[in-house]
N, C-alpha and C positions, 0 to 999 in steps of 0.2 A: 475748885474744879481744876482738873488737870488739863494742860494744853493738848490739843489734838495732835496725834502722831502724824508726821509728814513723811512720805516715802522718799527715799533717796533716789537720785537718777539711776543708780545701778539697779534698784528694785523695780523701776518703771520700764527699763529696757525690754524685758520679755513681752510687755504689753504694747509698747510703741512700735516695735519692729513690724508686726503684722499690719498695724494701722498705716504705717508709712508705705509698706508694700502695696496695700490696697489703694491708697491715694495715687501712687505711681502708676498702677495698673489702670485706674480710671482715667488719668491724664493721657496715657498712651492710647487707650481706646478712643478717646475723644479726638486726638490728633489723627489717628488712622481713619476715622470716620470722615473728618473734614477733608483729608486728602482724597479719599475715595469719591466724595461728592463734588470735587473740583475746588475745594477750599473756599466755598461760598460763591463760586462762579459757575455758570452753566457751561457745558461743553467739555473740552478736553482736559480741564483741570488746571491749565496754566494761566487762565484769565487773560489770554492774549488780546490786545486791541489791534485790529488791522484797519488801516486806512486805504480805501480803494478810490481811485480817481478814474472816471471813464465818461464817455459821451453817449447819450441816448439819441437815436435817429429814428424819426417816425415819418414815413411817407403817407401823408393823409389824404392824398387825392385818389379818386377811384381809378382803377386800371390794374393791369397785371402785376405791377410792382408795389401796389399799396400794402401797407403793413397795419392798417387800422380799418375796421369795418363796423358800421352802425348796425346794431341789432334791433334797437327801438328808437324811434324819434319822439320828441315831446309832442303831446297833443296840440294841434293848431289852436291858438287863442287861449290856451290854458294859462292859469296864473303861473308866472315864473318861466314861461316858455322862451321869453327873450333872453334868459340866462341859461337855457339848455336844460332846465329842470325836467327830469324824466328821461333824458337821453341815456341809452346804454350802448356801450361799444366793447369790442374785443380787439386786442392788439397783439401783434407778434413783431415787435420793433427790434431794431439792431442796437447792440452795445458795441461801441468802437473805442479805440484808443484815443482818437482825436475828433475834433469838430469837422474835419474834412471827410466827406463821404467815402473817399478812397482809403482812409486809414484802416488799420488792421481790425478785423471783426473779432471780438473776444467773447461774444455771447448774444443772448436774446432777452428781451423783456416781454414776457407773455402774461396776459391777464385781462382784467375787466376794468372799465371806467364807467362811471355813472354821474350824470348831472344831478347834484344833490342839494342845490341851494335855490330857494325862491327869490333871493335878493341880490345874488352876484354870480359871476361865472366860476363857481367852485365845483370841483369834481371830487368824487371819492374814487380812489384807485386801489386795486388789489393786483399787485404785480409779483411775478417770480422772475428774478434775475437768474438766468440759466447760463453759466459760464461754460464756453465750449473751446477755449484756447487759453494758453498761459498756465500759471501755477495753480489756478483754481478750476481747471478743466474738470467737468463732471460734478461740480458743486453748485448749489443754488442758495439764494437769499430770498426770503419772502418779505415783502413790504406792503403795508396797508395804511392808508391815511388820506388826508385831505390835501388838495392842491389847488392853487389859484395862479394861473399863468400870469407872468409879469411881475411876480414877487419871488423872493427866495422861499422855496417850498421845503419845509421840514416835515419828514414823515418817519414813523418808526419802522424799524426792522423787527419782525415778530418771530423769526425762525429761519432755519436753513437746513441744508443737507451737506453730506460729504465733509469737506474741511470746515464748513460752517454749521455743522450739526448743533442744534440747541442755541443758535446765535440770537443775540439781541443787540440793539443799537439804534442808529438813526441815519437818515440820509438828508443831505441838503442839495437842492438842485435849483438851477436858474437857466432861463432861456439865454442862448447865445446866438450871434449872427449866423444865419443859415446861408449856404451857397445858393439855395433856391427857395426863397421865402414863400413862394406860392405853392410849393409842393412838399417842402421838407421842414419839419420841426426838429430843432437840435437843442437838447438840454445838457448842461454840464453837471455831473453828479460827483459829490463827495460822499462816500459811505464810511461810517465809523462803526466797526463790528467788534463786539466782544464775544469771543468764542473759546 
């Protein structure tokens, strides 16, 4: 039996050239598609991580300057009412550069809070951070999650607009000493935003 005939590299070249060109075209298309969709990241395509540091100021007493309003109170004597279960509120709180109430106003925290635990003082929050000054003026971040005052509260960032379009990330917040603890709640926020 005769040995099979093997083609020389010179004989294969006319068949390999189109195959190599096809593989190159496929790789280029995949790279262009990845670049167009942000390289695997949401938003503007560069996968930028931005760290924001600000202070949340809530005036929780009734009156003309209050920034929080109760929409529904827990039913009297209901299970969990000692923890605020069933409470629903609306807020339009201030975002400031510092813990001092006179520090520069950079935005608002607008949204809903609800007492959502039968066994502890935990609330569910849905907040939009609306930036009105500084480099992110006109942009927003949407945060949704669970908070327990007195602890470090970590909540996810689930979206945004403007500079933060298609954002994702998380916040960590903690209570800090207030200049007026009877009327003013101050939280220090660190937000880590991928956009």
